[in-house]
C-alpha positions as CSV (number, residue, x, y, z in Angstrom):
1,M,98.3,81.4,100.8
2,G,99.0,84.6,98.7
3,F,97.0,87.6,97.7
4,T,94.4,86.7,95.1
5,K,92.0,89.0,93.3
6,Q,89.2,87.8,95.6
7,T,91.2,88.3,98.8
8,A,92.2,91.8,97.6
9,K,88.6,92.7,96.9
10,A,87.6,91.5,100.3
11,A,90.4,93.5,102.0
12,G,89.4,96.6,100.1
13,A,85.8,96.2,101.2
14,K,86.8,95.9,104.8
15,G,89.0,98.9,104.5
16,R,86.2,101.0,103.0
17,Q,83.8,99.9,105.8
18,A,86.4,100.8,108.4
19,A,87.0,104.2,106.8
20,A,83.3,104.9,106.6
21,A,82.8,103.9,110.3
22,N,85.7,106.1,111.3
23,R,84.2,109.1,109.4
24,R,80.8,108.6,111.0
25,S,82.3,108.5,114.5
26,G,84.2,111.7,113.9
27,G,87.5,110.0,114.9
28,S,90.8,110.2,113.2
29,P,93.0,107.4,112.0
30,Q,95.1,105.9,114.8
31,P,98.8,105.5,114.4
32,Y,100.3,102.1,114.0
33,P,100.7,101.0,117.6
34,F,103.7,98.7,117.2
35,P,107.4,99.3,116.3
36,F,107.8,99.9,112.6
37,S,110.5,97.2,112.6
38,G,107.8,94.7,113.4
39,F,105.8,95.9,110.5
40,L,108.8,95.5,108.2
41,E,109.2,91.9,109.3
42,L,105.6,91.1,108.8
43,A,105.8,92.7,105.3
44,G,108.6,90.3,104.5
45,M,111.3,92.9,104.6
46,A,113.7,90.9,106.7
47,G,116.9,89.0,106.2
48,P,120.4,90.1,105.3
49,S,119.4,92.4,102.4
50,W,117.1,94.4,104.7
51,R,119.4,94.4,107.8
52,A,120.6,98.0,107.4
53,A,117.2,99.4,106.7
54,V,115.6,97.7,109.6
55,T,118.4,98.7,111.9
56,L,118.1,102.4,110.9
57,W,114.3,102.3,111.4
58,K,114.8,100.7,114.8
59,A,117.2,103.5,115.7
60,A,114.7,106.1,114.4
61,D,112.1,104.6,116.7
62,A,114.6,104.5,119.6
63,E,114.2,100.8,119.9
64,P,117.0,98.9,121.7
65,L,119.8,97.8,119.3
66,S,122.1,94.8,119.6
67,E,125.9,95.4,119.6
68,D,126.0,94.4,115.9
69,E,123.1,96.8,115.1
70,R,124.9,99.6,117.0
71,A,128.0,99.0,114.9
72,L,126.0,99.0,111.7
73,F,124.3,102.3,112.8
74,A,127.7,103.8,113.5
75,R,128.9,102.9,110.0
76,H,125.9,104.5,108.3
77,A,125.0,107.4,110.6
78,G,128.0,109.7,109.9
79,G,129.0,110.0,113.5
80,R,125.5,110.9,114.8
81,A,124.5,109.6,118.2
82,L,121.6,107.1,118.6
83,P,118.3,108.9,119.1
84,A,117.2,109.0,122.8
85,R,113.6,109.2,121.7
86,P,111.7,108.4,118.5
87,V,112.3,110.9,115.7
């Protein structure tokens, strides 16, 4: 499908409406409720070239890592232990 000028304009309008409704309600923005690694995948940041970045984000969020991801983390983390909780 792709992002066209028209879809960008519509998305911007929805964003403005949501922000205005949030201000009126006195609420604050809610954090992204899903693991950041899922967002990266949805944003197209997946595949071999993104493997290290996604693995490091998973570690930062204290998500479970596969054995391959644990080895990759060990290579890049300078001897640091995996976080026990999100950082």
